[in-house]
VEXLUM-740595 format. One line per field, with one value per residue (C-alpha): residue number from 1; residue in one letter; chain; x, y, z. Coordinates in steps of 0.001 Angstrom, whole numbers. Example, Ala and Ser with C-alpha at 12.3 -4.5 7.8 and 13.67 -1.06 7.14 Angstrom:
k [1;2]
r [a;s]
c [A;A]
px [12300;13670]
py [-4500;-1060]
pz [7800;7140]
This chain:
k [1;2;3;4;5;6;7;8;9;10;11;12;13;14;15;16;17;18;19;20;21;22;23;24;25;26;27;28;29;30;31;32;33;34;35;36;37;38;39;40;41;42;43;44;45;46;47;48;49;50;51;52;53;54;55;56;57;58;59;60;61;62;63;64;65;66;67;68;69;70;71;72;73;74;75;76;77;78;79;80;81;82;83;84;85;86;87;88;89;90;91;92;93;94;95;96;97;98;99;100;101;102;103;104;105;106;107;108;109;110;111;112;113;114;115;116;117;118;119;120;121;122;123;124;125;126;127;128;129;130;131;132;133;134;135;136;137;138;139;140;141;142;143;144;145;146;147;148;149;150;151;152;153;154;155;156;157;158;159;160;161;162;163;164;165;166;167;168;169;170;171;172;173;174;175;176;177;178;179;180;181;182;183;184;185;186;187;188;189;190;191;192;193;194;195;196;197;198;199;200;201;202;203;204;205;206;207;208;209;210;211;212;213;214;215;216;217;218;219;220;221;222;223;224;225;226;227;228;229;230;231;232;233;234;235;236;237;238;239;240;241;242;243;244;245;246;247;248;249;250;251;252;253;254;255;256;257;258;259;260;261;262;263;264;265;266;267;268;269;270;271;272;273;274;275;276;277;278;279;280;281;282;283;284;285;286;287;288;289;290;291;292;293;294;295;296;297;298;299;300;301;302;303;304;305;306;307;308;309;310;311;312;313;314;315;316;317;318;319;320;321;322;323;324;325;326;327;328;329;330;331;332;333;334;335;336;337;338;339;340;341;342;343;344;345;346;347;348;349;350;351;352;353;354;355;356;357;358;359;360;361;362;363;364;365;366;367;368;369;370;371;372;373;374;375;376;377;378;379;380;381;382;383;384;385;386;387;388;389;390;391;392;393;394;395;396;397;398;399;400;401;402;403;404;405;406;407;408;409;410;411;412;413;414;415;416;417;418;419;420;421;422;423;424;425;426;427;428;429;430;431;432;433;434;435;436;437;438;439;440;441;442;443;444;445;446;447;448;449;450;451;452;453;454;455;456;457;458;459;460;461;462;463;464;465;466;467;468;469;470;471;472;473;474;475;476;477;478;479;480;481;482;483;484;485;486;487;488;489;490;491;492;493;494;495;496;497;498;499;500;501;502;503;504;505;506;507;508;509;510;511;512;513;514;515;516;517;518;519;520;521;522;523;524;525;526;527;528;529;530;531;532;533;534;535;536;537;538;539;540;541;542;543;544;545;546;547;548;549;550;551;552;553;554;555;556;557;558;559;560;561;562;563;564;565;566;567;568;569;570;571;572;573;574;575;576;577;578;579;580;581;582;583;584;585;586;587;588;589;590;591;592;593;594;595;596;597;598;599;600;601;602;603;604;605;606;607;608;609;610;611;612;613;614;615;616;617;618;619;620;621;622;623;624;625;626;627;628;629;630;631]
r [m;d;i;l;n;k;v;k;q;y;r;e;e;e;n;r;l;k;w;e;g;t;f;t;e;y;l;e;l;l;k;e;r;p;e;i;a;q;t;a;h;s;r;v;y;n;m;i;k;a;a;g;i;e;k;k;d;g;r;n;d;y;r;f;f;n;e;e;i;f;g;l;e;e;a;i;e;r;l;v;e;e;y;f;h;p;a;a;k;r;l;d;v;r;k;r;i;l;l;l;m;g;p;v;s;g;g;k;s;t;i;v;t;m;l;k;r;g;l;e;r;y;s;r;t;d;e;g;a;v;y;a;i;k;g;c;p;m;h;e;d;p;l;h;l;i;p;q;h;l;r;e;d;f;y;k;e;y;g;i;r;i;e;g;s;l;s;p;l;n;t;m;r;l;e;k;e;y;g;g;k;i;e;d;v;l;i;e;r;i;f;f;n;e;d;r;r;v;g;i;g;t;f;s;p;s;d;p;k;s;q;d;i;a;d;l;t;g;s;i;d;f;s;t;i;a;e;y;g;s;e;s;d;p;r;a;y;r;f;d;g;e;l;n;k;a;n;r;g;m;m;e;f;q;e;m;l;k;c;d;e;k;f;l;w;h;l;l;s;l;t;q;e;g;n;f;k;a;g;r;f;a;l;i;s;a;d;e;l;i;v;a;h;t;n;e;a;e;y;r;s;f;i;s;n;k;k;n;e;a;l;h;s;r;i;i;v;m;p;i;p;y;n;l;k;v;s;q;e;e;r;i;y;e;k;m;i;k;e;s;d;m;s;h;v;h;i;a;p;h;a;l;r;v;a;a;i;f;s;i;l;t;r;l;k;p;s;k;k;q;g;i;d;p;v;k;k;m;r;l;y;d;g;e;s;v;e;g;f;n;q;v;d;v;d;e;l;k;a;e;f;p;d;e;g;m;s;g;i;d;p;r;y;v;i;n;r;i;s;s;s;i;i;r;k;e;t;p;s;i;n;a;l;d;v;l;r;s;i;k;d;g;l;d;q;h;p;s;i;s;e;e;d;k;e;k;y;l;n;y;i;a;i;a;r;r;e;f;d;e;i;a;k;k;e;v;q;k;a;f;v;y;s;y;e;e;s;a;k;t;l;l;e;n;y;l;d;n;v;e;a;f;c;n;q;n;k;l;k;d;p;l;t;g;e;e;m;n;p;d;e;k;l;m;r;s;i;e;e;q;i;g;i;s;e;n;a;k;k;a;f;r;e;e;i;l;i;r;i;s;a;f;a;r;k;g;k;r;f;d;y;y;s;h;d;r;l;r;e;a;i;q;k;k;l;f;a;d;l;k;d;v;v;k;i;t;t;s;s;q;t;p;d;e;s;q;l;k;k;i;n;e;v;i;a;r;l;i;d;d;y;g;y;n;s;t;s;a;n;e;l;l;r;y;v;g;s;l;l;n;r]
c [A;A;A;A;A;A;A;A;A;A;A;A;A;A;A;A;A;A;A;A;A;A;A;A;A;A;A;A;A;A;A;A;A;A;A;A;A;A;A;A;A;A;A;A;A;A;A;A;A;A;A;A;A;A;A;A;A;A;A;A;A;A;A;A;A;A;A;A;A;A;A;A;A;A;A;A;A;A;A;A;A;A;A;A;A;A;A;A;A;A;A;A;A;A;A;A;A;A;A;A;A;A;A;A;A;A;A;A;A;A;A;A;A;A;A;A;A;A;A;A;A;A;A;A;A;A;A;A;A;A;A;A;A;A;A;A;A;A;A;A;A;A;A;A;A;A;A;A;A;A;A;A;A;A;A;A;A;A;A;A;A;A;A;A;A;A;A;A;A;A;A;A;A;A;A;A;A;A;A;A;A;A;A;A;A;A;A;A;A;A;A;A;A;A;A;A;A;A;A;A;A;A;A;A;A;A;A;A;A;A;A;A;A;A;A;A;A;A;A;A;A;A;A;A;A;A;A;A;A;A;A;A;A;A;A;A;A;A;A;A;A;A;A;A;A;A;A;A;A;A;A;A;A;A;A;A;A;A;A;A;A;A;A;A;A;A;A;A;A;A;A;A;A;A;A;A;A;A;A;A;A;A;A;A;A;A;A;A;A;A;A;A;A;A;A;A;A;A;A;A;A;A;A;A;A;A;A;A;A;A;A;A;A;A;A;A;A;A;A;A;A;A;A;A;A;A;A;A;A;A;A;A;A;A;A;A;A;A;A;A;A;A;A;A;A;A;A;A;A;A;A;A;A;A;A;A;A;A;A;A;A;A;A;A;A;A;A;A;A;A;A;A;A;A;A;A;A;A;A;A;A;A;A;A;A;A;A;A;A;A;A;A;A;A;A;A;A;A;A;A;A;A;A;A;A;A;A;A;A;A;A;A;A;A;A;A;A;A;A;A;A;A;A;A;A;A;A;A;A;A;A;A;A;A;A;A;A;A;A;A;A;A;A;A;A;A;A;A;A;A;A;A;A;A;A;A;A;A;A;A;A;A;A;A;A;A;A;A;A;A;A;A;A;A;A;A;A;A;A;A;A;A;A;A;A;A;A;A;A;A;A;A;A;A;A;A;A;A;A;A;A;A;A;A;A;A;A;A;A;A;A;A;A;A;A;A;A;A;A;A;A;A;A;A;A;A;A;A;A;A;A;A;A;A;A;A;A;A;A;A;A;A;A;A;A;A;A;A;A;A;A;A;A;A;A;A;A;A;A;A;A;A;A;A;A;A;A;A;A;A;A;A;A;A;A;A;A;A;A;A;A;A;A;A;A;A;A;A;A;A;A;A;A;A;A;A;A;A;A;A;A;A;A;A;A;A;A;A;A;A;A;A;A;A;A;A;A;A;A;A;A;A;A;A;A;A;A;A;A;A;A]
px [-24077;-26033;-23014;-20123;-22499;-22541;-18603;-18902;-21486;-19333;-16477;-17555;-18900;-15662;-14345;-17054;-16322;-12546;-11064;-7933;-7171;-4179;-4019;-5572;-8400;-9146;-9669;-11803;-13909;-13320;-15150;-18030;-18316;-15580;-16702;-14605;-11743;-13050;-10526;-10625;-13029;-15309;-15719;-16602;-19251;-20756;-20703;-22549;-24979;-25931;-26881;-29917;-30988;-33886;-35307;-36229;-37789;-35980;-32486;-30422;-30629;-28016;-29596;-25702;-25188;-28830;-27976;-25080;-25467;-28298;-29290;-26548;-27749;-27140;-23613;-23383;-24895;-22395;-19696;-21417;-22069;-19195;-16166;-17040;-19501;-16953;-13872;-15280;-15861;-11474;-12476;-9760;-11705;-10074;-6991;-7274;-6980;-10627;-10172;-13666;-13179;-15833;-15998;-15424;-17774;-19638;-19603;-16262;-14556;-18060;-17786;-14493;-15194;-18535;-16629;-14056;-16477;-18633;-15752;-15294;-18783;-19534;-15519;-17385;-20593;-20269;-20313;-17662;-15199;-11427;-8912;-5495;-1860;-1188;1152;1727;1758;208;-2878;-1904;-4010;-3270;-3971;-538;812;-344;2804;2317;2815;-717;-2899;-4342;-5560;-6479;-8622;-10401;-10935;-12478;-12868;-11464;-8549;-5247;-3601;-255;2654;3648;5653;9433;8572;6118;8424;11000;8462;7212;10401;11687;8919;6826;9847;7916;4383;1599;-634;518;306;-1599;-4728;-6813;-9871;-8845;-11081;-10419;-9746;-8379;-7120;-5686;-4229;-5820;-7123;-7862;-4872;-5130;-2398;-1947;920;2720;6276;7390;10787;10226;7853;9130;8490;8984;5367;4054;5840;7778;10828;14413;14348;18340;18112;17717;20404;23085;20758;19649;23320;21667;19173;18073;16378;12304;12176;14959;11959;9043;5938;4172;3673;-275;104;1365;-1255;-4190;-4136;-7151;-8689;-8866;-6557;-7445;-5113;-5829;-5083;-3400;-2920;-824;1772;5384;6479;8339;5327;2391;4942;4888;1014;1963;3216;377;-2464;-1645;530;-1172;2253;5177;8372;9694;13823;15716;13110;11075;8144;5487;1296;-960;-4450;-6721;-8673;-7019;-9549;-8358;-10104;-9242;-11327;-11085;-9085;-5854;-7081;-6959;-3153;-2441;-3579;-2114;1381;2612;5046;1983;440;1809;-494;-3485;-4344;-4308;-6728;-10769;-12445;-16192;-17031;-18977;-20920;-23160;-26676;-29016;-32012;-33535;-35533;-32437;-30019;-32152;-31623;-27848;-28485;-30225;-27761;-24987;-26922;-27812;-24427;-23337;-23939;-26545;-29072;-31343;-31702;-35664;-35127;-38515;-39465;-39035;-35798;-33268;-35428;-35208;-31491;-31613;-33154;-30576;-27524;-29332;-29989;-26131;-25469;-27532;-26295;-28640;-30926;-31116;-34285;-37611;-39588;-37116;-35811;-33920;-37172;-39086;-35498;-34930;-38406;-37772;-34893;-36585;-39124;-41842;-44708;-44201;-46970;-45675;-42752;-42030;-39247;-37597;-37297;-35553;-33483;-32168;-31794;-29264;-27554;-27265;-24250;-22650;-20496;-23472;-23344;-19801;-19383;-21639;-21919;-20796;-23383;-20549;-20784;-24777;-24438;-21877;-23983;-26950;-24690;-23874;-27534;-28090;-25034;-26350;-29801;-28863;-32292;-33053;-35145;-34608;-36461;-36226;-35479;-32776;-31002;-31124;-30165;-26877;-26361;-26166;-23740;-21419;-21044;-18815;-16742;-16539;-12640;-13569;-16555;-15675;-17797;-19820;-20725;-22073;-24244;-25824;-26092;-27600;-30667;-30769;-30995;-34255;-35655;-35441;-37136;-39655;-40454;-40361;-43085;-45281;-44237;-45485;-48755;-49823;-48600;-50955;-53722;-53667;-53133;-56898;-58436;-60819;-60544;-58431;-57518;-61543;-62916;-60151;-60913;-65154;-64097;-61945;-64995;-67305;-64751;-63998;-67923;-68390;-65230;-66517;-70081;-68582;-65959;-69115;-71428;-73666;-75805;-75597;-77748;-78860;-78150;-81410;-83897;-82699;-83040;-80625;-78594;-75023;-72014;-71093;-68832;-67730;-67110;-64485;-63285;-62886;-60049;-58622;-57887;-55798;-52592;-53174;-55655;-56522;-60086;-58601;-57109;-59600;-60802;-57609;-56654;-60204;-59687;-55600;-57876;-60532;-57098;-55227;-59025;-59196;-55403;-55782;-58666;-57041;-54004;-56933;-55514;-58134;-57705;-56870;-56189;-52518;-52615;-52010;-49973;-51566;-54477;-53858;-52180;-55164;-57630;-55097;-55214;-59297;-59540;-56766;-58246;-61786;-60137;-57559;-59539;-60651;-56796;-55629;-57517;-56894;-53316;-52685;-54869;-53095;-55216;-57426;-61256;-61541;-63112;-60481;-57928;-59289;-58528;-54911;-54404;-56153;-53759;-50446;-51836;-52055;-48903;-47414;-49217;-49694;-46635;-43488;-43408;-42554;-44799;-41762;-41462;-45045;-45820;-42859;-44746;-47796;-46889;-44548;-47863;-49172;-46673;-47143;-50924;-50920;-48247]
py [51913;48949;47122;49385;50218;46786;46735;49436;47797;44484;46626;48579;45626;43425;46902;46884;43235;44063;43205;44229;43759;42435;38765;40326;41430;38640;36211;38583;37793;34309;34224;35920;33369;30144;28674;31366;29098;25910;23587;23787;19873;21447;24640;22847;20702;23361;25336;22749;22776;25862;25594;23502;19834;18189;14893;13079;9191;8320;10347;13670;16038;18229;22158;23084;20623;21278;23865;22012;18415;16462;13270;11794;12197;9471;9636;13415;11928;9701;11972;14600;12178;9564;12029;15096;14714;12690;14791;17563;16000;15553;12057;9517;10507;14203;12606;11085;12231;12337;11176;11521;8467;8181;8661;11625;14287;12829;15438;15181;18352;20018;18950;20463;23831;24092;23834;26087;29084;27946;28652;31760;33048;31826;33193;36800;35594;36096;32255;31301;34250;33196;35103;35054;36146;39465;39104;35591;34196;30829;32933;31159;30102;33191;30444;28670;31744;29607;28125;23978;23928;26415;24835;22485;25404;27337;24398;24380;27868;28276;24748;25078;22437;23606;21945;22372;24688;28018;28538;28923;32536;33524;32522;34606;37133;36784;37287;40195;42701;41890;40659;37824;39281;37406;39689;42405;39992;42113;40101;40157;38990;37062;36230;33028;33910;31468;33997;35934;32117;32871;29452;27715;26031;24088;21431;19863;17688;18589;17305;15073;16223;19515;20111;21577;20001;24273;24551;22308;23709;26530;27804;29858;33010;33499;37109;37840;35554;38268;40107;37563;35518;32269;29520;28767;32182;31741;35231;34226;31441;31921;30250;30043;26795;24997;23664;26774;28812;26765;26630;26848;26331;23402;22493;20898;17947;17525;13819;12981;9728;10866;13001;11996;9993;12606;14869;12447;11573;14992;13846;11275;13649;16167;14003;11919;14297;17642;19474;19509;19342;22682;23681;23645;24137;22096;20534;23360;23177;22898;22612;21827;19573;18131;16737;15164;13163;10666;7496;4314;2747;4963;4708;102;509;3102;276;-2250;-1265;-2175;812;2910;884;3775;6387;4225;4154;7425;7402;7810;7017;7784;6740;9324;7748;8945;9937;7349;8784;10338;13806;14613;13973;15950;18720;18098;18951;22007;23631;22557;24167;27511;28131;27104;29642;27500;28791;31226;27460;25859;22383;20993;19172;15692;16355;16306;13659;10904;11773;11445;7723;6738;7716;6299;2919;2645;3206;646;-2836;-5522;-7032;-10551;-10070;-11592;-9285;-6300;-5167;-1943;249;-486;-349;3081;4201;2869;4424;7880;7088;6036;3901;8;-2417;-5333;-3794;-1380;561;-2615;-3904;-378;-1364;-4271;-3438;-774;-3407;-5765;-3953;-1181;-170;817;3870;3746;3318;4386;7119;10610;14177;15718;13643;14180;17529;17319;15853;18100;20883;18703;18460;22170;22790;20502;21226;24859;25792;27833;24165;20853;18003;14795;12690;15573;14358;10691;10442;12858;10641;8015;9335;10106;6499;5967;8915;8052;6000;4901;2560;-957;-2636;-4272;-1706;51;-3074;-2893;1608;1338;-780;1524;4247;2013;1717;5574;6357;3320;5927;8611;7916;6844;9863;11778;10385;11196;14921;15233;13391;15700;18750;17289;16969;20185;21158;18538;18883;19432;16292;13675;15301;14207;11072;10641;11768;9332;6378;7300;6851;3422;2566;3159;2067;-655;-1731;-536;-2416;319;1267;4586;7420;8741;12664;13038;10351;9875;6013;3854;1748;-686;381;1069;-1740;-1152;2396;865;-1829;297;2531;-36;-2478;733;328;-3901;-4665;-8067;-8950;-10980;-8165;-5232;-5750;-5090;-1880;-317;-1344;264;3732;3856;3571;6324;8206;7784;8094;11689;12604;11689;14165;17048;16499;16291;13158;14596;13629;14102;11807;8525;8367;4821;5823;9084;7555;5186;7944;9390;6036;6023;9282;9375;6475;7217;10079;8046;8279;11495;12205;9954;11366;14628;14614;12279;13931;15204;17738;18930;20269;23403;21998;19462;22865;24418;21439;20906;24998;24669;22222;23729;26857;24504;22804;26588;27819;25182;22834;24362;24013;26928;26573;24411;21610;21941;21417;18346;16799;16612;14660;12610;11045;11085;9073;6310;6452;5063;2458]
pz [-13128;-11018;-11190;-9973;-6830;-6139;-5932;-4050;-1559;-1331;-941;2009;3722;3867;5524;8102;8457;9143;12541;14654;18116;20431;21406;24806;23112;20356;23970;24993;21762;22362;25592;23797;20761;21339;18015;15986;17511;15367;13543;9567;9397;11730;9877;6162;8538;10209;6722;5295;8359;8217;4682;6226;6459;5657;5746;3106;2607;6124;5484;5627;2358;2462;601;753;-2582;-4057;-6344;-8224;-7239;-8314;-7732;-5576;-2410;-695;-1694;35;2759;3573;2873;5260;7942;7404;6977;7442;11073;12521;11434;12785;16298;15900;15297;13919;10563;10478;10427;6480;2968;1809;-1898;-3708;-6095;-9275;-13602;-15239;-15323;-12272;-9923;-8154;-9131;-8879;-4831;-4390;-6237;-4021;-569;-1888;-2465;167;2764;862;1808;5299;6499;5620;7764;12085;12444;10437;11042;10983;12856;12001;13830;12227;9373;9216;5701;6951;8432;12086;14416;17116;20392;18868;20897;24359;25441;25872;29591;29989;27119;29981;32052;28957;28132;31581;31879;28010;26556;23693;23135;21078;18953;17080;17850;16712;13225;13641;11699;14541;17624;16003;15583;19196;20873;18171;17906;20917;23380;23971;25882;23383;24912;22488;19587;17038;15856;12617;10879;7553;5010;2743;-518;-3480;-6222;-2997;-1818;1948;3306;296;-2167;-5032;-6134;-10295;-10376;-13884;-15320;-12319;-13909;-13429;-10777;-7421;-3285;-3110;-4731;-1696;1371;69;-250;1222;-460;-1027;-1745;1392;2626;2656;4944;7520;7170;7467;5598;8876;9663;9399;7334;4785;4110;2077;3154;145;-976;-1097;2258;3828;1938;2362;6059;8531;5286;2674;27;-3355;-4621;-8108;-9941;-6535;-7558;-10620;-8441;-7592;-4263;-2981;-3305;-1610;1419;2898;3189;5929;7832;7138;8002;10667;12784;11694;10775;8292;7008;5102;4880;8062;10315;13546;12124;10714;12173;9742;10156;6922;4851;1997;-431;-3767;-6312;-9335;-11283;-10323;-12842;-11142;-7594;-8067;-9796;-6790;-4195;-5911;-5670;-1845;-2166;-1131;1542;4600;2353;1357;5107;5832;2953;3001;-221;-1114;-3976;-6044;-9055;-11569;-10569;-11662;-11785;-14777;-13579;-12206;-15066;-16736;-14398;-14634;-18954;-18186;-15954;-18379;-21159;-19260;-18595;-22189;-25413;-26452;-23717;-26472;-28617;-28055;-26724;-27273;-23711;-23411;-25347;-22488;-20832;-23668;-23413;-19309;-20432;-22590;-20106;-17045;-19236;-19794;-16162;-14865;-14115;-14922;-12545;-11056;-9340;-10786;-12990;-13359;-16620;-16987;-17609;-14615;-12522;-13857;-13032;-9367;-9208;-9618;-7911;-10004;-9106;-10218;-9961;-7598;-6352;-3329;-1482;149;-3408;-4489;-1467;-2592;-6206;-4852;-2242;-5481;-7145;-4874;-7795;-9679;-11508;-11543;-15352;-18599;-20596;-19129;-19080;-21168;-24178;-24178;-23962;-26882;-28795;-28244;-29172;-32580;-33089;-33005;-35331;-38126;-37582;-38096;-36905;-33399;-32111;-31697;-30485;-28712;-32674;-33202;-29999;-29959;-33433;-33107;-29877;-32411;-34689;-31639;-31080;-33582;-32691;-28936;-28642;-25597;-26829;-27767;-29945;-27008;-25259;-28631;-29241;-25954;-26649;-29616;-27757;-24969;-28352;-29316;-25975;-25255;-28277;-27654;-24824;-26308;-28509;-25300;-24345;-27514;-27969;-24668;-24490;-28353;-26819;-23574;-25687;-27860;-24599;-23529;-20529;-19528;-16257;-15612;-17636;-15663;-12125;-13048;-14038;-10482;-8889;-10710;-9978;-6391;-5588;-7682;-5264;-2365;-2338;-4071;-999;1324;-398;-883;-3727;-5643;-6043;-9811;-9562;-11787;-10755;-7182;-7967;-6605;-8379;-7914;-8226;-11778;-12482;-16480;-15860;-12955;-15479;-18277;-16026;-14344;-17548;-18391;-16519;-16388;-12760;-13505;-12347;-9526;-8127;-8850;-4814;-3679;-5544;-4419;-1022;-1354;-2864;-491;2686;1152;1213;4842;5590;3692;5711;8875;8089;6605;3149;203;-1519;-5134;-8553;-8188;-4982;-6136;-9086;-10982;-10659;-12124;-15013;-15380;-15654;-18470;-20465;-19975;-21633;-24104;-25502;-25678;-28034;-29884;-33437;-33304;-32930;-35435;-37796;-37441;-37190;-40169;-42744;-45632;-46671;-43474;-43738;-41932;-38350;-38461;-39669;-36447;-34031;-35593;-34767;-31255;-30321;-31216;-29645;-26411;-26762;-27478;-24566;-21481;-22686;-23345;-27265;-29912;-33265;-35037;-32363;-32033;-35655;-35092;-32676;-34493;-37807;-35622;-33238;-36745;-38154;-35311;-34849;-38593;-38470]
């Protein structure tokens, strides 16, 4: 019954938040909290800002989007700072339709849905409270009651600008119900709700022959004409179009560029002047954010048509590309699986990572930069260290192709193939090879993949397989190392002692005899060679490590095993190299002896307990790595 209690609490909270009073009382409220008179664009921006902003790598990370949108930090930052922020400041940007353009399953609809649900929640907070003229089907701004000739005085007193005119219906109601006394007009607090059509609207085009403009702007209620005597009486009009209902909030225009022209022309006046024409009335004011989404092909077709020039100039296009980071792509798959009926299936570690590697490779464009292959580019984009390259190189790579990420394999295809592999295998566990096999089989069934692309994609599957081979070997070798972390840390400390002595031209003391000795060159080189540090580059690498240790010390931090990615990789490889023969013999033996069997069981237990495998996937991994090491 806990859920019913929560429903009751929600209802009680909604009753507590309700407010009703006269326009006079509303003005008193406005003096205390002028933010309640903000525009629709300002409300959206403040909602995003209220969720928190973090500085990451010199850019703003907007936490509002972090739970649903992965790997699109730059696109989100541009969206907020080039559209929502200036629009909130009443700059000309707010007079533009926001058009999200990008490939299928790239996150456009998710962004719009997040804004809608966010506004619903935000309108229930004190900061996002919205007030409207009571009984108005368009939830009209109460400040429209202030006559035009007094608005300058109002601005001087309250510091709030008023835009828009009182609607025909409320103009009549003011005279008939309130005798022209604006101070007596009833005002109420409203809560945005798409289902109840309050402050949030959605318009989806259908067959142009049957779609009615009334879906946008409302229509005459013919049953009331006899009562009111005229079609131009606002009481005979149903203000129930999407533009009416979305007033004060936002309207989503799905597949906007597929709409018939007569629907798009209404948006010209609404965006530029903040009003639209409905029935036989004066222009009706509306304050709403209009957001649409489309794909690149449709957008190119739209702007190539000269008839669309007027509307094109009133659109701000925000590219929403595919994510280009492997780690974030994994999160997308995890989210999609969690939302599906597959969440009970055990997906072996790295199965989603291998799928993500394939997806990202299909989206990257080959760089002309010297020494950059697709795998290096993929790693750099994901924030990994690649020898010989730094952040400047990453920025140059991104600038090389501004439209990178606008094509490639979409996340839904990968999830469909994962689903297929689960069904085909008929087992509650799948691994990386199952996923890659299913992706490969699905290429033949994908209608939009050309033979040329298919050949490239098969190559990317092979690359993803090679990446998995390395991951699998490391995973098993790590599991074979008893107290792996401790062994690694001991080796690291030993290496750092020798590096410090080498760089400072000091001697080391033997811990047992106390005898002075030279730095152990053989040990240092055995570690450095694991990551390709040449004899000529060893001095520079060691000095870099020493500088990093000093930088940590200055900040009061301790340099440890996780402080330098490349050094950690070298330590791992050194430990693995020492163990390779043991792993090879143990995993490949057809009839393991008692000690080998004990070792295998220990490794399987470690893979299950520490690395997230189940017994099926752990045994499959061991068999696979055994075959790799015996090649």
